[in-house]
Phi, psi and omega in degrees: 000142176241138174239118180256127176257124180243150168256122180256069183073205182221170174233134182264111187227162172281153183303336179290353176281305179282334185236115184303127184251138177303332176266107185294345182277343183298325181293341176268000180088003180279115183080012181238141180282138178296333180293345179271358184297153184243140177257108184248145179293153172247121189252155172218155187228129173255128178244124176251121187214117177051045177081359179254151180232126175232152179245131173259108182067162185240347185068201182287154177267168174297324183294317183290339175296331181267319188265338185082178181278152177290152175290143005267002183297334184299335183276322185246006172209070188275125177289137174235112190206131168269146184304323183289348180268355176302147182303318183297324179286324178293323178289326179297328176296336178264007181062039177245122177264159177307323181290346178280347183277125179285337178189150171243123182250124185260117181298324173194179192254018172297147193292339177284352177254344188241342190297334179288353180303326182297342176272353188233030182295345180273358177298157187288329181200162182223138189220143171209157182289150181302315179296330179291314181293326177298319183292337183298337180288338186251356182229064188294327180286317182290314181268106182280101187305325184289357177265354180217355184279002178274356179233161179267100182277123176272131181276140170238149179258131173295146177266141176283103183237350185081002181263132179093175185295332179255000180072023185228146178205170174220127181268110187295311185259356178079011181239007178080000183281322180233109186235131178267113182264123177294115178238075187288166179138290175303314166219166183288323185261010182301141172234153168251144185259118177258124183240122191241137177270168181297331181276003178094348175292151181207162172235158178231124170269105191275355181052227183262018172299321170222156180258321188236159179302318182290342178298327178286311183298320185258005179054053180267125180278153173292159183293326180260115179222128172284332177216110178296321180299313181290324179298320179297317179296321181292319178293321178298322178295317177297322179297319177296319177298322182296339179276348182282122180302337180280345179273109186266342182199136167237114187250108171288146185300326187248020184277117179297340181286342180266112183265156175304135185195166172243131183246125179265122182232117180268111183268003182243321183244158185281081178232145180291152175293139180243141180244127183232104180299145175289143180275000000 
């Protein structure tokens, strides 16, 4: 199995977005200097497994590279993107067309994770968790409908397994190799992707459960949380995972420390996980 980590441009945000601020208005730029804004990567992940290809999130679209984000998001979550960094163009370099994708799985519906969907309408299927899709009805400003309503999103239900901070998960391929762990807080239906090798080693794509490497060590919550209580439990779970010698990587979606790379994971034979940075 191969896991490819891509950077789909960056997002320009105030520090209160990745790092929870006692002043809730700072993440919107109210009372905060623009010179303090941070440029963080926006990531997407391609997983190749047994002849199947799935994409976890899409990053920014080609269109948003030209038009920018809609107001008021444009001020406190500004897309920064070169056309050649769009997910669709990066996949074309690998000779992968949208129709080659067996599924696109959306960790949650924030627009920096969904706006690229308009470039991938030819993919075979689209998926998001049931609680995530339910929440879109109540958070109309945060969830920009025009970034995901052009496709038919299939809902999946997390299974009660006792695994993860909420005790819920979803097995994508049915073999335990790629499992979506419900890590609520930032949003209710958010998942982190745990990918496990035959030897028990694993990596976690933590999405927006945490933003930065230090967020795990210092248990720093993201600035946007639907539930602070659940977010704290999710970060604590990631911290426990980080202490496990079998956990080789926890990759936050917007962490500058995580560089584009391809990770080789053998889910059949006892071989160590290999990390290969993109050139």
